[in-house]
VEXNU-994318 format. One record per atom (N, C-alpha, C): residue in one letter; x, y, z. Coordinates in steps of 0.02 Angstrom, whole numbers, padded with zeros to 5 digits, always signed. Layout:
aXYZ ...
//
This chain:
m-00638+00304-00802 m-00672+00284-00863 m-00733+00329-00872 v-00746+00352-00934 v-00802+00396-00949 v-00851+00359-00994 l-00914+00352-00971 l-00967+00322-01011 l-01026+00369-01011 g-01049+00388-01071 g-01108+00431-01076 g-01099+00497-01042 g-01039+00523-01039 g-01027+00588-01009 g-01018+00586-00934 e-01024+00526-00903 e-01015+00520-00831 e-00953+00478-00816 l-00921+00493-00759 l-00865+00454-00737 l-00888+00389-00707 h-00856+00334-00726 h-00874+00268-00700 h-00812+00234-00671 m-00824+00183-00632 m-00770+00148-00598 m-00787+00075-00590 e-00736+00037-00568 e-00745-00034-00556 e-00754-00047-00481 g-00792-00100-00464 g-00802-00115-00394 g-00837-00182-00384 y-00839-00205-00321 y-00868-00269-00304 y-00932-00256-00263 v-00988-00279-00289 v-01053-00261-00260 v-01093-00323-00241 h-01142-00311-00198 h-01192-00362-00184 h-01260-00332-00197 g-01303-00371-00230 g-01371-00348-00244 g-01410-00399-00284 g-01477-00391-00281 g-01521-00432-00323 g-01540-00498-00291 v-01491-00535-00267 v-01503-00602-00240 v-01470-00609-00172 q-01506-00635-00124 q-01478-00644-00058 q-01420-00693-00059 g-01369-00679-00018 g-01313-00725-00011 g-01259-00717-00063 k-01216-00766-00066 k-01157-00764-00108 k-01172-00754-00182 d-01229-00780-00205 d-01247-00776-00276 d-01259-00704-00298 g-01269-00658-00250 g-01280-00589-00267 g-01216-00548-00274 l-01159-00579-00265 l-01094-00544-00271 l-01072-00540-00343 t-01053-00480-00365 t-01033-00469-00434 t-00979-00416-00439 y-00930-00428-00483 y-00880-00377-00498 y-00905-00338-00558 k-00912-00271-00550 k-00939-00230-00604 k-00890-00176-00625 e-00892-00159-00689 e-00845-00111-00718 e-00877-00045-00736 n-00941-00037-00725 n-00975+00024-00748 n-01015+00058-00692 l-00987+00057-00632 l-01019+00090-00575 l-01009+00165-00580 e-01061+00203-00565 e-01054+00276-00567 e-01009+00299-00510 e-00960+00341-00528 e-00913+00366-00478 e-00947+00419-00435 p-00943+00414-00368 p-00977+00462-00325 p-00941+00529-00321 r-00978+00582-00311 r-00949+00649-00303 r-00962+00674-00232 p-00915+00709-00202 p-00923+00731-00133 p-00971+00791-00126 g-01011+00790-00074 g-01054+00846-00058 g-01024+00888-00002 k-01064+00929+00029 k-01040+00972+00082 k-01012+00930+00140 g-00951+00946+00161 g-00920+00911+00217 g-00894+00842+00200 e-00893+00825+00136 e-00872+00758+00115 e-00808+00761+00073 v-00774+00704+00069 v-00714+00698+00028 v-00720+00636-00016 q-00690+00640-00075 q-00684+00582-00118 q-00614+00554-00110 i-00609+00488-00100 i-00544+00455-00090 i-00534+00404-00145 q-00479+00409-00180 q-00459+00358-00228 q-00427+00301-00188 i-00459+00244-00188 i-00437+00188-00147 i-00374+00155-00177 k-00324+00145-00135 k-00263+00110-00155 k-00261+00039-00127 a-00290+00029-00068 a-00292-00037-00037 a-00353-00040+00009 a-00380-00100+00017 a-00439-00111+00060 a-00428-00174+00101 g-00457-00176+00161 g-00452-00234+00204 g-00516-00275+00202 l-00509-00340+00200 l-00567-00386+00199 l-00582-00409+00270 n-00646-00409+00288 n-00668-00429+00355 n-00723-00481+00350 h-00734-00517+00406 h-00789-00566+00407 h-00856-00531+00397 r-00860-00468+00413 r-00921-00430+00401 r-00940-00431+00327 d-00889-00430+00284 d-00902-00431+00212 d-00931-00498+00189 l-00919-00551+00228 l-00949-00615+00213 l-01021-00619+00238 s-01035-00583+00293 s-01101-00589+00324 s-01153-00541+00294 v-01132-00483+00268 v-01180-00435+00241 v-01224-00466+00186 p-01196-00502+00137 p-01239-00532+00085 p-01292-00579+00113 k-01278-00612+00169 k-01326-00657+00199 k-01383-00619+00233 r-01369-00557+00254 r-01419-00517+00289 r-01464-00477+00242 r-01445-00473+00179 r-01486-00435+00131 r-01537-00481+00097 s-01585-00451+00063 s-01641-00490+00035 s-01640-00489-00041 d-01675-00536-00071 d-01684-00536-00143 d-01714-00470-00165 g-01688-00442-00219 g-01714-00379-00246 g-01682-00317-00217 d-01640-00323-00166 d-01607-00265-00139 d-01560-00234-00192 p-01554-00168-00192 p-01510-00135-00242 p-01436-00150-00227 d-01395-00138-00277 d-01323-00149-00269 d-01294-00104-00215 v-01248-00132-00175 v-01208-00094-00129 v-01136-00117-00135 i-01090-00071-00137 i-01019-00088-00140 i-00997-00109-00070 l-00969-00168-00064 l-00947-00194+00000 l-00879-00165+00020 g-00857-00181+00081 g-00791-00160+00104 g-00795-00103+00154 s-00763-00112+00212 s-00765-00062+00265 s-00698-00027+00276 d-00643-00063+00265 d-00577-00036+00278 d-00543-00014+00214 g-00503+00039+00218 g-00467+00061+00158 g-00418+00117+00171 a-00378+00130+00121 a-00330+00186+00123 a-00319+00210+00052 g-00305+00275+00045 g-00296+00301-00023 g-00277+00374-00021 v-00295+00409-00076 v-00276+00478-00086 v-00339+00520-00096 v-00343+00577-00061 v-00399+00622-00071 v-00396+00652-00141 s-00448+00642-00180 s-00449+00665-00250 s-00495+00724-00261 e-00542+00735-00215 e-00588+00792-00221 e-00618+00806-00153 v-00630+00870-00138 v-00661+00888-00074 v-00724+00928-00086 g-00773+00919-00042 g-00835+00957-00048 g-00830+01023-00011 e-00884+01060-00015 e-00888+01126+00017 e-00876+01121+00092 g-00835+01166+00117 g-00824+01171+00189 g-00773+01124+00219 v-00744+01081+00179 v-00694+01033+00205 v-00629+01070+00222 q-00604+01059+00283 q-00544+01093+00305 q-00490+01046+00332 s-00508+00986+00354 s-00460+00942+00387 s-00412+00907+00340 v-00433+00899+00276 v-00389+00868+00226 v-00395+00907+00161 k-00348+00895+00116 k-00349+00929+00051 k-00333+00878-00004 v-00345+00897-00066 v-00331+00854-00123 v-00257+00835-00122 g-00243+00771-00131 g-00174+00746-00131 g-00152+00715-00065 d-00191+00727-00012 d-00173+00698+00053 d-00182+00622+00052 e-00135+00587+00082 e-00140+00515+00091 e-00177+00502+00157 v-00229+00459+00154 v-00271+00449+00213 v-00287+00375+00222 l-00305+00358+00283 l-00335+00293+00297 l-00406+00306+00323 i-00448+00256+00318 i-00519+00266+00331 i-00538+00238+00399 n-00572+00280+00438 n-00606+00257+00499 n-00674+00231+00476 p-00687+00166+00483 p-00749+00137+00455 p-00813+00152+00494 g-00807+00185+00552 g-00866+00201+00592 g-00892+00271+00577 i-00954+00278+00556 i-00983+00343+00539 i-01033+00364+00593 g-01021+00423+00622 g-01070+00451+00668 g-01061+00434+00741 w-01003+00408+00760 w-00989+00393+00830 w-00926+00431+00849 e-00934+00490+00878 e-00877+00535+00891 e-00843+00520+00957 k-00878+00527+01012 k-00850+00519+01079 k-00862+00449+01106 t-00814+00425+01145 t-00820+00359+01175 t-00880+00357+01223 s-00922+00307+01216 s-00982+00300+01256 s-00997+00227+01266 a-01045+00212+01311 a-01062+00143+01326 a-01090+00107+01266 v-01129+00143+01225 v-01158+00114+01165 v-01152+00164+01108 p-01154+00139+01045 p-01152+00186+00989 p-01213+00230+00988 p-01208+00292+00964 p-01266+00336+00960 p-01314+00313+00906 e-01376+00338+00910 e-01425+00324+00857 e-01398+00350+00791 g-01407+00311+00738 g-01383+00331+00673 g-01313+00308+00657 f-01279+00275+00704 f-01212+00249+00690 f-01214+00198+00633 q-01167+00205+00587 q-01162+00158+00531 q-01089+00137+00520 i-01082+00081+00486 i-01016+00057+00467 i-01009+00061+00392 v-00953+00086+00369 v-00940+00092+00297 v-00949+00024+00264 g-00982+00022+00207 g-00991-00041+00170 g-01059-00071+00176 f-01103-00042+00213 f-01174-00062+00219 f-01202-00027+00280 p-01256+00012+00272 p-01298+00016+00212 p-01271+00060+00156 g-01221+00102+00170 g-01191+00143+00117 g-01137+00105+00080 n-01112+00134+00026 n-01060+00102-00014 n-00993+00099+00022 g-00953+00048+00004 g-00891+00036+00039 g-00828+00044-00004 t-00775+00010+00018 t-00708+00022-00007 t-00685-00025-00062 f-00725-00074-00081 f-00705-00120-00134 f-00720-00091-00202 a-00692-00033-00216 a-00702+00002-00279 a-00644+00051-00287 e-00643+00084-00345 e-00588+00129-00359 e-00592+00195-00320 s-00653+00212-00297 s-00659+00273-00256 s-00719+00268-00210 i-00719+00311-00159 i-00773+00313-00111 i-00781+00385-00086 v-00841+00404-00067 v-00855+00469-00037 v-00876+00458+00035 l-00843+00496+00081 l-00856+00489+00152 l-00856+00557+00186 p-00885+00563+00246 p-00877+00625+00284 p-00802+00638+00296 e-00783+00702+00297 e-00712+00717+00303 e-00681+00690+00367 e-00721+00684+00421 e-00693+00660+00484 e-00674+00586+00482 n-00696+00551+00430 n-00678+00480+00423 n-00614+00470+00382 a-00587+00524+00357 a-00523+00521+00320 a-00467+00543+00367 i-00427+00496+00390 i-00376+00509+00440 i-00308+00513+00405 p-00269+00566+00417 p-00203+00571+00385 p-00161+00508+00397 k-00132+00482+00343 k-00091+00422+00346 k-00018+00442+00354 p+00018+00414+00403 p+00090+00427+00408 p+00125+00409+00343 s+00170+00451+00320 s+00203+00440+00256 s+00243+00375+00254 s+00265+00352+00313 s+00305+00291+00316 s+00262+00228+00313 m+00197+00235+00318 m+00151+00179+00319 m+00126+00163+00249 s+00133+00101+00227 s+00108+00081+00162 s+00032+00082+00161 y+00003+00085+00101 y-00070+00083+00095 y-00097+00017+00120 e-00061-00038+00108 e-00084-00104+00129 e-00087-00108+00205 i-00036-00081+00238 i-00036-00080+00312 i-00092-00036+00337 a-00099+00024+00309 a-00150+00072+00331 a-00220+00043+00323 a-00231+00005+00270 a-00297-00023+00257 a-00313-00083+00302 s-00265-00105+00342 s-00274-00165+00382 s-00296-00151+00454 y-00297-00087+00474 y-00318-00071+00542 y-00395-00072+00547 g-00426-00017+00530 g-00499-00014+00525 g-00538-00054+00576 i-00584-00094+00552 i-00630-00132+00595 i-00593-00175+00645 a-00544-00213+00622 a-00512-00263+00666 a-00475-00230+00724 a-00433-00181+00710 a-00394-00149+00763 a-00438-00110+00811 l-00488-00075+00783 l-00534-00036+00825 l-00575-00082+00871 t-00600-00137+00843 t-00639-00185+00882 t-00595-00215+00937 a-00534-00232+00921 a-00488-00261+00970 a-00473-00212+01025 y-00460-00149+01007 y-00442-00099+01057 y-00499-00087+01106 r-00559-00076+01080 r-00616-00063+01125 r-00631-00124+01169 s-00630-00184+01139 s-00645-00245+01177 s-00595-00255+01234 l-00533-00243+01219 l-00479-00258+01266 l-00472-00206+01321 f-00475-00142+01301 f-00458-00089+01348 f-00519-00049+01374 t-00564-00028+01328 t-00622+00010+01351 t-00671-00034+01389 r-00688-00091+01360 r-00736-00136+01391 r-00702-00184+01440 g-00648-00216+01419 g-00615-00267+01460 g-00570-00239+01514 q-00548-00177+01508 q-00505-00144+01558 q-00444-00187+01575 l-00413-00217+01524 l-00354-00259+01536 l-00296-00219+01564 k-00263-00249+01615 k-00204-00219+01646 k-00143-00263+01633 s-00084-00234+01642 s-00022-00268+01626 s-00009-00329+01670 d-00038-00331+01730 d-00026-00388+01775 d-00080-00441+01771 q-00122-00438+01717 q-00177-00485+01710 q-00164-00535+01653 t-00208-00585+01650 t-00205-00635+01597 t-00269-00632+01556 v-00261-00633+01491 v-00318-00631+01445 v-00318-00695+01403 f-00378-00721+01391 f-00386-00781+01349 f-00421-00760+01284 i-00392-00781+01227 i-00420-00766+01161 i-00434-00831+01124 p-00497-00855+01126 p-00514-00915+01088 p-00514-00900+01013 g-00495-00949+00974 g-00499-00942+00901 g-00449-00895+00872 i-00385-00902+00890 i-00334-00857+00864 i-00326-00868+00788 g-00312-00814+00753 g-00300-00820+00680 g-00330-00764+00640 g-00390-00741+00659 g-00422-00687+00622 g-00390-00620+00636 g-00411-00570+00599 g-00381-00503+00606 g-00390-00474+00675 v-00450-00477+00704 v-00461-00450+00770 v-00420-00488+00822 a-00420-00554+00818 a-00385-00595+00867 a-00310-00582+00867 t-00281-00573+00808 t-00209-00560+00806 t-00194-00491+00834 f-00237-00442+00823 f-00228-00377+00855 f-00235-00383+00930 l-00283-00422+00954 l-00292-00432+01026 l-00227-00458+01057 l-00197-00507+01024 l-00135-00535+01049 l-00079-00483+01050 q-00072-00446+00996 q-00019-00395+00992 q-00030-00339+01043 f-00092-00317+01050 f-00107-00262+01097 f-00094-00283+01169 a-00117-00344+01187 a-00109-00367+01255 a-00036-00376+01273 k+00003-00405+01227 k+00075-00414+01240 k+00111-00347+01243 a+00086-00297+01207 a+00119-00231+01206 a+00118-00200+01276 i+00066-00214+01317 i+00064-00185+01384 i+00093-00233+01436 g+00116-00292+01414 g+00147-00339+01460 g+00101-00389+01492 a+00039-00396+01467 a-00008-00444+01495 a+00010-00515+01474 r-00013-00563+01512 r-00004-00634+01494 r-00062-00653+01447 v-00046-00691+01394 v-00096-00707+01344 v-00099-00782+01331 i-00160-00809+01335 i-00173-00878+01317 i-00220-00878+01257 v-00205-00918+01207 v-00247-00922+01147 v-00268-00994+01135 s-00315-01003+01090 s-00334-01071+01070 s-00346-01073+00994 s-00339-01132+00966 s-00355-01143+00895 s-00356-01218+00882 r-00396-01239+00833 r-00394-01308+00812 r-00335-01321+00767 s-00304-01268+00741 s-00248-01273+00694 s-00181-01270+00730 e-00141-01321+00722 e-00074-01321+00752 e-00031-01266+00723 e-00039-01254+00658 e+00000-01201+00625 e-00017-01133+00656 k-00080-01119+00668 k-00100-01055+00698 k-00076-01050+00770 r-00078-01105+00806 r-00053-01104+00875 r+00022-01087+00876 n+00059-01116+00830 n+00131-01102+00827 n+00144-01030+00807 r+00104-01005+00760 r+00112-00935+00739 r+00098-00888+00797 a+00048-00904+00837 a+00031-00863+00895 a+00087-00863+00946 l+00118-00920+00957 l+00174-00924+01003 l+00232-00882+00978 e+00244-00883+00913 e+00297-00842+00883 e+00283-00768+00891 l+00218-00751+00892 l+00197-00681+00898 l+00198-00657+00970 g+00207-00704+01017 g+00213-00683+01087 g+00165-00716+01135 a+00118-00757+01111 a+00072-00790+01156 a+00110-00832+01207 d+00087-00833+01269 d+00120-00871+01322 d+00100-00944+01321 v+00037-00957+01303 v+00011-01025+01299 v-00036-01030+01240 a-00032-01085+01202 a-00077-01096+01146 a-00111-01164+01155 l-00177-01162+01164 l-00215-01222+01179 l-00247-01250+01116 s-00250-01316+01112 s-00287-01349+01059 s-00361-01352+01077 n-00404-01345+01028 n-00476-01348+01041 n-00498-01418+01064 e-00456-01468+01048 e-00474-01537+01064 e-00457-01556+01136 e-00414-01518+01170 e-00394-01536+01238 e-00438-01502+01290 d-00435-01528+01351 d-00471-01497+01407 d-00432-01436+01429 w-00462-01377+01422 w-00425-01315+01436 w-00407-01309+01509 g-00449-01332+01553 g-00434-01329+01624 g-00373-01370+01642 e-00370-01432+01614 e-00313-01475+01627 e-00250-01447+01594 a-00258-01422+01532 a-00200-01397+01495 a-00168-01337+01528 t-00209-01296+01561 t-00182-01237+01596 t-00165-01252+01669 k-00172-01317+01688 k-00156-01339+01756 k-00194-01298+01809 g-00257-01284+01792 g-00299-01249+01839 g-00292-01173+01840 e-00248-01147+01797 e-00240-01074+01795 e-00304-01040+01771 k-00324-00987+01805 k-00383-00949+01786 k-00361-00884+01754 v-00404-00858+01709 v-00388-00796+01674 v-00433-00740+01699 d-00408-00679+01694 d-00445-00621+01717 d-00496-00596+01666 l-00480-00608+01602 l-00521-00580+01548 l-00524-00629+01490 v-00583-00638+01462 v-00592-00677+01400 v-00621-00630+01347 i-00591-00631+01288 i-00620-00594+01231 i-00647-00645+01182 e-00712-00651+01178 e-00746-00703+01139 e-00770-00676+01072 s-00762-00717+01020 s-00793-00703+00956 s-00817-00767+00923 v-00796-00824+00950 v-00817-00889+00922 v-00890-00902+00940 g-00908-00887+01002 g-00979-00892+01021 g-01000-00959+01049 a-01053-00987+01021 a-01086-01045+01049 a-01038-01104+01060 a-00990-01114+01017 a-00946-01172+01022 a-00897-01169+01080 t-00881-01109+01104 t-00829-01102+01155 t-00849-01064+01217 i-00906-01032+01219 i-00920-00985+01273 i-00922-01019+01341 n-00949-01079+01347 n-00951-01113+01411 n-00882-01138+01431 r-00843-01159+01383 r-00774-01180+01398 r-00733-01120+01421 s-00746-01062+01391 s-00711-01001+01411 s-00729-00982+01483 l-00793-00987+01500 l-00814-00970+01569 l-00783-01016+01620 e-00768-01079+01601 e-00739-01127+01648 e-00669-01106+01671 i-00633-01069+01629 i-00565-01050+01649 i-00561-00976+01668 l-00619-00943+01673 l-00621-00873+01695 l-00622-00870+01771 t-00579-00829+01800 t-00576-00823+01872 t-00640-00793+01900 r-00656-00809+01963 r-00715-00780+01995 r-00709-00704+01994 g-00762-00671+01974 g-00761-00599+01968 g-00730-00574+01903 g-00711-00620+01860 g-00680-00601+01797 g-00730-00575+01746 t-00704-00554+01689 t-00745-00522+01638 t-00740-00560+01572 l-00797-00570+01539 l-00799-00597+01472 l-00829-00544+01426 v-00791-00525+01375 v-00814-00477+01325 v-00826-00515+01260 i-00883-00504+01229 i-00898-00539+01166 i-00914-00488+01112 f-00882-00496+01053 f-00894-00451+00997 f-00916-00487+00934 g-00921-00554+00937 g-00941-00592+00878 g-00967-00660+00898 s-00996-00696+00850 s-01025-00762+00864 s-01022-00805+00801 s-00961-00821+00781 s-00952-00855+00716 s-00981-00926+00715 t-00992-00957+00773 t-01020-01025+00774 t-01093-01027+00796 g-01125-00969+00796 g-01197-00969+00813 g-01214-00915+00863 d-01273-00887+00857 d-01294-00831+00898 d-01327-00852+00964 t-01342-00916+00972 t-01377-00939+01031 t-01335-00989+01070 a-01329-00977+01136 a-01291-01023+01179 a-01326-01028+01246 e-01320-01086+01278 e-01347-01096+01344 e-01291-01092+01396 i-01304-01056+01451 i-01256-01054+01505 i-01291-01070+01571 n-01253-01095+01620 n-01281-01110+01685 n-01284-01045+01725 l-01344-01019+01735 l-01352-00954+01768 l-01329-00956+01841 r-01340-01013+01875 r-01321-01016+01945 r-01245-01013+01951 s-01210-01050+01908 s-01136-01047+01909 s-01113-00977+01891 f-01150-00944+01847 f-01130-00877+01824 f-01136-00826+01881 f-01193-00826+01915 f-01198-00773+01967 f-01159-00791+02030 y-01149-00855+02044 y-01105-00872+02100 y-01033-00854+02084 g-01016-00856+02020 g-00948-00838+01999 g-00936-00763+01997 q-00990-00724+02004 q-00985-00651+02004 q-00953-00625+01938 y-00970-00659+01883 y-00939-00641+01819 y-00970-00577+01790 n-00932-00543+01749 n-00956-00486+01709 n-00960-00509+01636 f-01016-00497+01605 f-01027-00518+01535 f-01043-00455+01495 l-00997-00434+01451 l-01004-00371+01415 l-01003-00382+01339 g-01045-00344+01305 g-01043-00343+01232 g-01001-00286+01208 s-00975-00292+01147 s-00934-00238+01118 s-00942-00239+01042 t-00944-00180+01013 t-00949-00173+00941 t-00908-00114+00917 m-00862-00126+00871 m-00824-00071+00841 m-00796-00023+00893 g-00806+00043+00884 g-00781+00093+00930 g-00792+00163+00902 s-00778+00212+00944 s-00789+00282+00925 s-00730+00310+00886 r-00741+00370+00858 r-00686+00405+00826 r-00630+00420+00876 e-00650+00436+00937 e-00602+00450+00990 e-00559+00388+01003 e-00591+00329+01007 e-00554+00267+01017 e-00510+00250+00957 f-00534+00266+00897 f-00494+00253+00837 f-00429+00293+00840 s-00434+00356+00860 s-00376+00399+00866 s-00328+00373+00920 t-00355+00353+00977 t-00314+00326+01031 t-00281+00261+01010 m-00317+00219+00973 m-00289+00156+00948 m-00230+00169+00902 l-00236+00219+00856 l-00181+00235+00811 l-00120+00260+00849 e-00132+00299+00901 e-00076+00321+00944 e-00043+00261+00978 f-00085+00215+01000 f-00060+00155+01035 f-00015+00113+00988 v-00038+00100+00927 v+00001+00058+00882 v+00066+00094+00860 t+00062+00160+00855 t+00123+00198+00838 t+00173+00196+00895 n+00150+00208+00956 n+00194+00209+01014 n+00226+00141+01027 h+00190+00088+01011 h+00215+00020+01024 h+00242-00014+00960 s+00246+00024+00905 s+00272-00002+00841 s+00237-00067+00821 i+00170-00067+00825 i+00131-00125+00806 i+00106-00119+00735 e+00121-00168+00694 e+00095-00170+00626 e+00050-00230+00617 p-00001-00225+00575 p-00046-00282+00563 p-00008-00341+00535 i-00031-00400+00552 i-00006-00461+00521 i-00046-00472+00457 i-00014-00464+00399 i-00049-00473+00335 i-00035-00543+00309 d-00088-00582+00302 d-00081-00651+00280 d-00073-00655+00204 t-00118-00623+00168 t-00120-00629+00095 t-00145-00565+00064 t-00121-00551+00004 t-00144-00492-00033 t-00171-00514-00101 y-00229-00487-00120 y-00260-00500-00184 y-00272-00433-00219 t-00279-00435-00286 t-00299-00375-00322 t-00375-00371-00323 l-00401-00312-00338 l-00473-00303-00342 l-00504-00350-00393 n-00469-00363-00448 n-00495-00408-00499 n-00502-00480-00474 d-00462-00497-00422 d-00463-00565-00395 d-00499-00568-00328 i-00542-00520-00314 i-00572-00516-00248 i-00616-00576-00231 e-00644-00609-00282 e-00684-00668-00268 e-00642-00723-00236 k-00579-00729-00257 k-00534-00777-00227 k-00520-00759-00154 a-00516-00694-00140 a-00505-00671-00072 a-00564-00690-00027 f-00625-00682-00053 f-00685-00700-00015 f-00685-00775+00000 d-00667-00815-00050 d-00665-00888-00040 d-00613-00907+00013 y-00556-00874+00009 y-00501-00889+00056 y-00521-00872+00128 l-00552-00813+00137 l-00572-00793+00204 l-00627-00839+00231 s-00673-00860+00187 s-00728-00902+00209 s-00704-00971+00233 e-00645-00991+00210 e-00616-01055+00231 e-00578-01050+00297 a-00571-00989+00323 a-00539-00976+00388 a-00468-01003+00392 k-00432-00998+00338 k-00363-01022+00337 k-00313-00967+00356 q-00335-00906+00357 q-00288-00850+00364 q-00263-00842+00436 f-00204-00812+00442 f-00179-00790+00506 f-00163-00716+00499 g-00209-00674+00522 g-00202-00602+00513 g-00251-00576+00461 k-00231-00524+00426 k-00275-00488+00380 k-00267-00511+00308 v-00323-00507+00271 v-00324-00516+00199 v-00334-00447+00168 v-00290-00427+00122 v-00290-00360+00095 v-00303-00361+00019 i-00341-00311-00004 i-00356-00303-00075 i-00319-00240-00101 t-00280-00247-00153 t-00249-00188-00184 t-00291-00166-00243 v-00297-00099-00249 v-00339-00071-00302 v-00295-00033-00351 
//
């Protein structure tokens, strides 16, 4: 669309007012142009994450508009000076991590995630560094390609880089159903590990069992009794305050707990004496490097793993997608088509 001699586009932004009230679908956003080392991507599909629900809460009244969305896939429509890795017309998927090249214990200074503080994928186009545009296999749909991003990368680093899961071990995944959790289940089963999950939803527990989970626990039951005293080698936590102590109770002595989220609260109390007597390892994890993103894509290709897509919405209906995700009814990924 051309307005006043400039190219414009549609997109979903947050600005002006903190929280949900600052979310707006706009039709007259200025279309970005690529600079040196950058590419413009016409977005065909984008993935919705819980991060997109939390960013509006973290911003303040009066903040300028930012286009939300971290995951996406599309077609390169323009390249900036010096770009060599992709060309106009290439189909690509987006690595949502900017500025983290090599795998390391922590992200480097300046690391950012697409969709805040810079503009994201919930629009008709986006400009990114060329290294964030990854060639998309021709057999992979845009919807599938847009579903990896944050969730698959977070799952891969949590499970393998930080958690060091092995095929002869057992991993526990509380709160099965979200995009990261379903990838955790798929990745762990791909290497032959035993997987225990939990959920308050019977439907989600049954879906997890169909996907390969060995045991699915109800949040209402005593997990120690339900597992008949079985201990797990690794816990991957994202629920946080509501489950972290229950997770520690079924973790074997010397086992590892990796946490990448805290959907039920950022503060929790644990018994320090029980913790150090148990010789537990407590590790944090966030996203992952470009190197891990590449290794993750090789892993899903070698094991023929595809994202579980729960629901697809159009960009015009993105507000419905936000409402659906906020209700936590999904099993797998929520995708936006553009």
